[in-house]
C-alpha positions as semicolon CSV with decimal commas, in nm:
position;residue;x (nm);y (nm);z (nm)
1;M;17,447;6,990;-6,777
2;R;17,429;7,360;-6,709
3;K;17,051;7,332;-6,655
4;I;17,100;7,045;-6,413
5;G;17,360;7,244;-6,224
6;I;17,131;7,544;-6,199
7;T;16,845;7,321;-6,080
8;L;17,060;7,161;-5,810
9;L;17,190;7,499;-5,699
10;T;16,836;7,636;-5,682
11;A;16,721;7,338;-5,476
12;F;17,016;7,372;-5,241
13;V;16,963;7,744;-5,191
14;G;16,587;7,693;-5,146
15;G;16,644;7,425;-4,883
16;A;16,896;7,641;-4,701
17;V;16,654;7,933;-4,702
18;A;16,373;7,710;-4,569
19;V;16,588;7,570;-4,290
20;G;16,720;7,915;-4,209
21;G;16,364;8,046;-4,199
22;Y;16,257;7,775;-3,961
23;K;16,556;7,847;-3,739
24;L;16,462;8,215;-3,733
25;I;16,100;8,132;-3,649
26;E;16,211;7,886;-3,385
27;S;16,440;8,129;-3,206
28;K;16,217;8,436;-3,232
29;Y;15,872;8,297;-3,161
30;A;15,938;7,983;-2,953
31;D;15,775;8,122;-2,641
32;K;15,452;8,192;-2,830
33;M;15,432;7,855;-3,007
34;T;15,246;7,548;-2,887
35;L;15,431;7,222;-2,836
36;E;15,286;7,090;-3,161
37;E;15,413;7,393;-3,355
38;R;15,756;7,370;-3,195
39;Q;15,774;7,001;-3,277
40;K;15,693;7,070;-3,644
41;V;15,977;7,320;-3,660
42;Y;16,218;7,084;-3,485
43;F;16,144;6,780;-3,701
44;T;16,150;6,986;-4,020
45;N;16,510;7,061;-3,928
46;N;16,574;6,711;-3,789
47;P;16,373;6,455;-3,990
48;I;16,368;6,093;-3,882
49;N;16,317;5,789;-4,103
50;V;16,182;5,478;-3,936
51;S;15,980;5,169;-4,017
52;S;15,616;5,167;-4,118
53;A;15,352;5,087;-3,857
54;G;15,319;4,733;-3,987
55;D;15,690;4,649;-3,970
56;V;15,798;4,436;-3,673
57;D;16,160;4,558;-3,699
58;F;16,184;4,800;-3,406
59;V;16,552;4,892;-3,447
60;Q;16,502;5,229;-3,614
61;A;16,218;5,336;-3,386
62;A;16,419;5,245;-3,076
63;A;16,724;5,431;-3,207
64;A;16,513;5,742;-3,274
65;V;16,351;5,747;-2,928
66;T;16,601;5,626;-2,668
67;P;16,833;5,932;-2,677
68;A;16,543;6,150;-2,557
69;V;16,406;5,925;-2,279
70;V;16,573;6,026;-1,955
71;H;16,631;5,884;-1,609
72;I;16,480;6,096;-1,330
73;Q;16,626;6,069;-0,982
74;T;16,439;6,249;-0,705
75;T;16,552;6,337;-0,355
76;Y;16,316;6,395;-0,066
77;G;16,410;6,586;0,246
78;S;16,360;6,419;0,583
79;S;16,061;6,645;0,652
80;N;15,863;6,518;0,354
81;A;15,628;6,263;0,507
82;S;15,481;6,143;0,180
83;S;15,822;6,080;0,028
84;G;15,995;5,877;0,292
85;G;16,059;6,145;0,554
86;S;16,076;6,104;0,925
87;R;15,748;6,267;1,017
88;N;15,445;6,038;1,059
89;S;15,158;6,162;0,845
90;G;14,872;6,022;1,048
91;D;14,758;5,841;0,733
92;P;14,822;5,469;0,790
93;F;14,837;5,403;0,417
94;E;15,108;5,665;0,365
95;D;15,294;5,530;0,668
96;M;15,282;5,184;0,515
97;F;15,455;5,312;0,202
98;R;15,714;5,487;0,414
99;D;15,788;5,157;0,586
100;F;15,812;4,981;0,250
101;F;16,088;5,218;0,146
102;G;16,294;5,136;0,449
103;N;16,199;5,417;0,681
104;P;16,055;5,249;0,993
105;R;15,839;5,445;1,230
106;G;16,007;5,619;1,516
107;G;16,168;5,945;1,611
108;G;16,498;6,098;1,516
109;Q;16,636;6,267;1,203
110;R;16,667;6,052;0,896
111;A;16,875;6,092;0,583
112;P;16,705;6,219;0,266
113;Q;16,528;5,947;0,071
114;M;16,563;5,887;-0,304
115;A;16,344;5,743;-0,576
116;S;16,358;5,723;-0,953
117;G;16,146;5,724;-1,266
118;S;16,162;5,820;-1,631
119;G;16,083;6,120;-1,848
120;V;16,056;6,221;-2,213
121;I;16,221;6,527;-2,369
122;V;15,966;6,708;-2,587
123;T;16,157;7,025;-2,681
124;D;16,525;7,075;-2,754
125;D;16,551;7,351;-2,493
126;G;16,472;7,123;-2,203
127;Y;16,099;7,063;-2,144
128;I;16,050;6,708;-2,012
129;V;15,719;6,534;-1,946
130;T;15,683;6,274;-1,672
131;N;15,432;6,153;-1,414
132;N;15,318;6,370;-1,127
133;H;15,388;6,088;-0,882
134;V;15,751;6,074;-0,998
135;V;15,830;6,432;-0,891
136;E;15,563;6,515;-0,633
137;N;15,711;6,654;-0,308
138;A;16,068;6,611;-0,436
139;S;16,321;6,855;-0,293
140;K;16,561;6,787;-0,582
141;I;16,503;6,650;-0,932
142;E;16,802;6,526;-1,130
143;I;16,775;6,445;-1,502
144;I;17,027;6,198;-1,643
145;L;17,047;6,152;-2,020
146;P;17,150;5,823;-2,183
147;D;17,489;5,979;-2,266
148;N;17,538;6,046;-1,891
149;R;17,487;6,422;-1,908
150;S;17,315;6,537;-1,590
151;Y;17,100;6,841;-1,513
152;E;16,894;6,963;-1,220
153;A;16,532;7,024;-1,319
154;K;16,267;7,262;-1,196
155;V;15,896;7,181;-1,192
156;V;15,695;7,384;-1,443
157;G;15,362;7,231;-1,342
158;R;15,201;6,924;-1,186
159;D;14,850;6,790;-1,239
160;P;14,738;6,518;-0,995
161;N;14,412;6,479;-1,191
162;T;14,596;6,326;-1,487
163;D;14,916;6,220;-1,307
164;L;15,121;6,437;-1,544
165;A;15,402;6,677;-1,469
166;L;15,628;6,900;-1,678
167;V;15,981;6,983;-1,566
168;K;16,255;7,185;-1,734
169;V;16,633;7,184;-1,745
170;S;16,858;7,469;-1,858
171;A;17,003;7,322;-2,175
172;T;16,982;7,356;-2,553
173;G;17,028;7,121;-2,844
174;L;16,877;6,824;-2,662
175;P;16,738;6,521;-2,848
176;V;16,359;6,520;-2,881
177;V;16,093;6,251;-2,913
178;K;15,841;6,325;-3,188
179;I;15,484;6,361;-3,059
180;G;15,233;6,142;-3,244
181;N;14,854;6,124;-3,242
182;S;14,704;5,893;-2,979
183;D;14,362;5,912;-3,148
184;N;14,507;5,707;-3,434
185;V;14,629;5,427;-3,208
186;Q;14,466;5,094;-3,292
187;V;14,413;4,788;-3,074
188;G;14,660;4,526;-3,192
189;E;14,919;4,782;-3,303
190;W;15,282;4,719;-3,215
191;V;15,428;4,959;-2,959
192;L;15,749;5,007;-2,764
193;A;15,784;5,106;-2,398
194;V;16,106;5,295;-2,321
195;G;16,228;5,385;-1,974
196;Y;16,448;5,300;-1,678
197;P;16,291;5,003;-1,495
198;F;16,455;4,904;-1,167
199;T;16,704;5,194;-1,222
200;L;16,862;5,001;-1,512
201;N;16,997;5,190;-1,810
202;T;16,764;5,269;-2,099
203;T;16,542;4,966;-2,162
204;V;16,314;4,903;-2,459
205;T;16,033;4,647;-2,450
206;A;15,784;4,559;-2,722
207;G;15,420;4,458;-2,721
208;I;15,085;4,550;-2,866
209;V;14,806;4,786;-2,769
210;S;14,562;4,555;-2,595
211;A;14,287;4,810;-2,521
212;K;14,205;5,182;-2,530
213;G;14,006;5,412;-2,305
214;R;14,074;5,210;-1,991
215;S;13,953;5,358;-1,662
216;I;14,087;5,146;-1,379
217;G;14,045;5,369;-1,072
218;I;14,416;5,373;-0,998
219;L;14,460;5,751;-0,980
220;G;14,186;5,795;-0,725
221;E;14,224;5,486;-0,512
222;Q;14,511;5,366;-0,298
223;N;14,346;5,029;-0,248
224;N;14,088;4,931;-0,502
225;P;13,765;4,806;-0,338
226;R;13,690;4,575;-0,630
227;N;13,947;4,316;-0,514
228;Y;14,196;4,417;-0,781
229;N;14,544;4,510;-0,668
230;Y;14,619;4,793;-0,905
231;N;14,952;4,943;-0,802
232;N;15,150;5,215;-0,967
233;E;15,477;5,058;-1,073
234;D;15,689;5,266;-0,836
235;N;15,488;5,156;-0,532
236;Q;15,434;5,518;-0,428
237;P;15,105;5,656;-0,298
238;R;14,874;5,788;-0,566
239;V;14,687;6,116;-0,567
240;N;14,329;6,200;-0,662
241;S;14,230;6,201;-1,023
242;A;13,924;6,277;-1,228
243;I;14,051;6,169;-1,568
244;E;14,149;5,819;-1,675
245;S;14,148;5,698;-2,033
246;F;14,457;5,482;-2,051
247;I;14,614;5,307;-2,347
248;Q;14,658;4,948;-2,226
249;T;14,958;4,752;-2,350
250;D;15,132;4,423;-2,286
251;A;15,476;4,577;-2,345
252;A;15,666;4,508;-2,024
253;I;15,649;4,803;-1,780
254;N;15,800;4,786;-1,433
255;R;15,905;5,005;-1,141
256;G;16,100;5,300;-1,272
257;N;15,916;5,307;-1,607
258;S;15,683;5,577;-1,472
259;G;15,695;5,882;-1,698
260;G;15,867;5,694;-1,980
261;A;15,764;5,677;-2,343
262;L;15,512;5,455;-2,518
263;V;15,586;5,492;-2,889
264;N;15,462;5,342;-3,214
265;T;15,691;5,180;-3,470
266;K;15,732;5,514;-3,643
267;G;15,913;5,635;-3,335
268;E;15,629;5,869;-3,240
269;L;15,526;5,930;-2,880
270;I;15,169;5,809;-2,826
271;G;15,158;5,779;-2,446
272;I;15,330;5,843;-2,114
273;N;15,371;5,520;-1,917
274;A;15,202;5,553;-1,580
275;A;15,089;5,229;-1,416
276;I;15,064;4,853;-1,414
277;A;14,797;4,609;-1,297
278;S;14,975;4,365;-1,075
279;Q;14,933;4,140;-0,774
280;S;15,308;4,138;-0,709
281;G;15,407;4,498;-0,784
282;S;15,600;4,386;-1,095
283;Y;15,493;4,336;-1,456
284;E;15,222;4,072;-1,503
285;G;15,099;4,150;-1,852
286;Y;14,914;4,481;-1,834
287;G;15,057;4,831;-1,844
288;F;14,881;5,165;-1,884
289;A;14,987;5,486;-2,054
290;I;14,832;5,834;-2,060
291;P;14,734;5,927;-2,419
292;V;14,973;6,185;-2,560
293;N;14,691;6,400;-2,700
294;L;14,579;6,461;-2,342
295;A;14,936;6,509;-2,223
296;K;15,003;6,762;-2,499
297;K;14,721;6,987;-2,382
298;I;14,831;6,966;-2,018
299;M;15,189;7,056;-2,115
300;D;15,076;7,352;-2,323
301;D;14,872;7,477;-2,027
302;F;15,173;7,452;-1,797
303;I;15,393;7,645;-2,040
304;K;15,137;7,913;-2,120
305;Y;14,947;7,955;-1,792
306;G;15,150;7,775;-1,526
307;S;14,851;7,559;-1,434
308;V;14,587;7,347;-1,602
309;K;14,284;7,529;-1,744
310;R;14,007;7,272;-1,729
311;G;13,663;7,309;-1,879
312;F;13,348;7,142;-1,745
313;V;13,033;7,021;-1,917
314;G;12,834;7,068;-1,596
315;V;12,660;6,734;-1,538
316;T;12,684;6,434;-1,312
317;F;12,616;6,103;-1,478
318;R;12,599;5,729;-1,437
319;E;12,768;5,496;-1,683
320;L;12,520;5,262;-1,848
321;N;12,551;4,887;-1,891
322;A;12,297;4,608;-1,913
323;S;12,233;4,584;-1,537
324;V;12,211;4,961;-1,483
325;A;11,980;4,997;-1,784
326;K;11,753;4,728;-1,641
327;E;11,752;4,899;-1,302
328;L;11,660;5,235;-1,461
329;G;11,410;5,082;-1,702
330;L;11,606;5,185;-2,011
331;K;11,652;5,008;-2,342
332;R;11,990;5,161;-2,420
333;I;12,283;4,979;-2,256
334;N;12,564;5,223;-2,339
335;G;12,614;5,593;-2,286
336;L;12,602;5,821;-1,982
337;Y;12,275;5,870;-1,796
338;V;12,251;6,229;-1,671
339;N;12,175;6,236;-1,298
340;T;12,195;6,610;-1,240
341;V;12,258;6,921;-1,446
342;V;12,451;7,208;-1,291
343;S;12,260;7,533;-1,286
344;G;12,443;7,786;-1,501
345;G;12,673;7,523;-1,649
346;G;12,740;7,454;-2,015
347;A;12,504;7,156;-2,039
348;A;12,217;7,349;-1,882
349;S;12,267;7,635;-2,127
350;A;12,263;7,388;-2,416
351;G;11,932;7,237;-2,302
352;I;12,051;6,905;-2,161
353;K;11,825;6,780;-1,880
354;E;11,825;6,518;-1,608
355;G;11,733;6,178;-1,751
356;D;11,898;6,245;-2,088
357;I;12,150;5,989;-2,210
358;I;12,470;6,128;-2,362
359;T;12,558;5,893;-2,647
360;K;12,833;6,065;-2,847
361;V;13,105;6,325;-2,801
362;D;13,227;6,502;-3,115
363;G;13,059;6,230;-3,320
364;N;13,234;5,943;-3,140
365;T;13,019;5,684;-2,964
366;I;13,053;5,682;-2,585
367;M;13,110;5,336;-2,442
368;S;13,241;5,449;-2,101
369;S;13,285;5,764;-1,895
370;A;13,649;5,780;-2,006
371;D;13,536;5,852;-2,363
372;L;13,377;6,180;-2,253
373;Q;13,619;6,280;-1,978
374;E;13,938;6,240;-2,180
375;R;13,794;6,429;-2,478
376;V;13,673;6,717;-2,259
377;A;14,002;6,723;-2,066
378;R;14,180;6,832;-2,385
379;L;13,973;7,150;-2,395
380;R;13,967;7,475;-2,201
381;P;13,690;7,697;-2,066
382;G;13,517;7,865;-2,358
383;D;13,585;7,578;-2,599
384;K;13,291;7,393;-2,749
385;V;13,223;7,021;-2,752
386;Q;12,954;6,853;-2,962
387;L;12,735;6,622;-2,755
388;T;12,471;6,387;-2,889
389;Y;12,207;6,279;-2,641
390;E;11,892;6,069;-2,638
391;R;11,564;6,192;-2,497
392;G;11,232;6,016;-2,537
393;G;11,377;5,768;-2,784
394;S;11,514;6,027;-3,026
395;E;11,863;6,168;-3,058
396;R;11,966;6,529;-3,091
397;S;12,303;6,708;-3,096
398;V;12,407;7,033;-2,932
399;A;12,727;7,234;-2,900
400;V;12,812;7,275;-2,533
401;T;13,038;7,564;-2,431
402;L;13,259;7,448;-2,146
403;K;13,261;7,656;-1,829
404;G;13,554;7,716;-1,595
405;E;13,603;7,589;-1,244
406;E;13,469;7,911;-1,094
407;T;13,129;7,828;-1,243
408;V;13,107;7,478;-1,104
409;K;13,313;7,492;-0,784
410;N;13,155;7,415;-0,448
411;A;12,998;7,097;-0,582
412;S;12,872;7,270;-0,895
413;N;12,606;7,461;-0,709
414;L;12,465;7,139;-0,577
415;S;12,381;7,170;-0,209
416;S;12,573;6,957;0,035
417;K;12,247;6,783;0,117
418;A;12,204;6,691;-0,250
419;V;12,558;6,553;-0,267
420;V;12,505;6,342;0,046
421;E;12,191;6,209;-0,120
422;K;12,397;6,121;-0,427
423;L;12,632;5,915;-0,212
424;G;12,339;5,683;-0,149
425;A;12,388;5,583;0,214
426;S;12,291;5,671;0,568
427;F;12,556;5,756;0,825
428;S;12,594;5,695;1,198
429;P;12,885;5,779;1,433
430;V;13,150;5,515;1,499
431;T;13,149;5,352;1,839
432;A;13,427;5,374;2,096
433;A;13,505;5,007;2,032
434;Q;13,546;5,072;1,658
435;K;13,778;5,365;1,729
436;Q;13,994;5,145;1,947
437;R;13,990;4,851;1,705
438;Y;14,097;5,054;1,399
439;G;14,309;5,314;1,576
440;I;14,100;5,607;1,457
441;S;13,977;5,921;1,629
442;S;13,685;6,003;1,396
443;G;13,454;5,843;1,146
444;V;13,100;5,764;1,043
445;V;12,962;5,426;0,944
446;A;12,799;5,401;0,600
447;N;12,487;5,184;0,614
448;N;12,180;5,119;0,398
449;I;12,383;5,167;0,078
450;R;12,131;5,212;-0,202
451;Q;12,146;5,092;-0,561
452;G;12,207;5,386;-0,792
453;G;12,412;5,585;-0,540
454;L;12,780;5,660;-0,581
455;F;12,881;5,425;-0,299
456;S;12,692;5,145;-0,471
457;D;12,855;5,226;-0,804
458;Y;13,197;5,202;-0,637
459;E;13,097;4,877;-0,463
460;I;13,154;5,017;-0,115
461;P;13,021;4,755;0,130
462;N;12,772;4,825;0,407
463;G;12,947;4,897;0,733
464;T;13,241;5,083;0,577
465;I;13,378;5,351;0,810
466;I;13,435;5,686;0,640
467;T;13,715;5,862;0,828
468;N;13,784;6,165;0,606
469;I;13,619;6,350;0,319
470;N;13,833;6,589;0,118
471;G;14,102;6,544;0,384
472;K;13,876;6,657;0,668
473;P;13,783;6,423;0,958
474;V;13,411;6,342;0,975
475;S;13,222;6,230;1,285
476;K;12,864;6,327;1,198
477;V;12,651;6,423;0,898
478;D;12,715;6,795;0,956
479;D;13,088;6,724;0,917
480;I;13,017;6,557;0,583
481;N;12,825;6,863;0,465
482;D;13,111;7,093;0,568
483;A;13,373;6,872;0,399
484;I;13,175;6,858;0,074
485;G;13,192;7,237;0,056
486;S;13,570;7,215;0,014
487;S;13,552;6,996;-0,298
488;R;13,792;7,088;-0,577
489;N;13,755;7,009;-0,945
490;N;13,412;6,863;-0,864
491;M;13,571;6,556;-0,711
492;L;13,501;6,415;-0,367
493;R;13,790;6,229;-0,202
494;V;13,675;5,968;0,050
495;D;13,905;5,788;0,295
496;G;13,771;5,487;0,478
497;I;13,807;5,141;0,627
498;T;13,604;4,845;0,501
499;P;13,447;4,598;0,750
500;D;13,739;4,359;0,696
501;G;13,988;4,633;0,793
502;A;14,115;4,727;0,444
503;K;14,208;5,093;0,396
504;I;14,045;5,256;0,093
505;I;14,094;5,593;-0,070
506;F;13,880;5,675;-0,370
507;T;13,738;5,975;-0,550
508;V;13,388;6,021;-0,691
509;P;13,274;6,286;-0,936
510;I;13,000;6,521;-0,818
511;A;12,990;6,706;-1,150
512;N;13,166;6,686;-1,488
């Protein structure tokens, strides 16, 4: 009995020392730790026990997660045009959204507008991840916990390219959702979506992962030219984006779920709910979440640097499929065909050339552009990525050192003329009649759209009027060249009007 007592005492003391040690580490070095390290410390002190991944009983997982999924209410001052303010933006698409939210056109001062979304607490001292479109342009951000505690939050960082944002409240001892590993997510796996749809209290829905690595064009297009009506669930205008590799789920996601949690049955965060595919604006079977492995890197960048540090491979490419392969005279029907290689970029230094086909990234087969872009988006300048590519029928692998934005800015050293050539169209000024018909003051008409060009890839029809590039009005080819020079993150934003009068906003990559 004495031995047993000594053993129990030793175990108790050892456990207390371990917990005390973690507490000391947590308090002393928190600012220098990554989110993953901080989560390990937190969940060592606060373990959770939930069902296995194969168990369809979601009670424990829901109980573990819901305390740390918050309601976000945002207020927009009357001067914020993109958020329901009184000032007309000049962008008819943005004005349409302003009308939808009950702010008709016209003069006069208007009361501040409000919107809502969801967020996920990832540290016990108040870091909360959500969508960029939930907090963008907000003059006030209020965080409401499920127990009705309320805090005002400050933005730590926003990234339109991934539609992620990190905000922070001044609080301690908050409940935390455990971060999982989105690489381990399997199609067919049970998942839960947790958030505040339609401003209801915490709501949990269940479904399965129906696909991975989805790129649907929602972050870069206000109105998809492929006759799909992809809307973000909050019906707010979207911003440009270069990176889409969504987890697709049939767990019900609706307006207000933006920024909420997608978790597995272990109660681990695997994605941040961001969008739905819908004709009606409400749930119709398909929701999309940003993989948490990508979100984790973005959050760490915000905490450490205040902005996202993004690395670039330094190529432009075309995604292969059977029809593209036939057009290019290739046998391979998957992978990324390299159109151009940026001089001085990582790919050029590693020996990758135009006409090569990138087939794998870090040993994983590339089936779409999202496979490469999401993997690279987790890295920073100076990091290495292993690329496998095919040349002349044989494969070889190289380690590519990613370069920073300063190396590839201004269209990655591609001349404006070369970028215009990549668009794959000829341009002529709009007529006075077209200006009057569409209510525009500038624009060029895209004609002779060629197979293999970016406009063709994005299924832009002949006769589309391009009104703005990178936010700058264009009326002639010289204007296009000037606008291309202002490209950021190697993305070209194009605003236009299709021949049937539909407004389109999309982004195209000019280097990766």
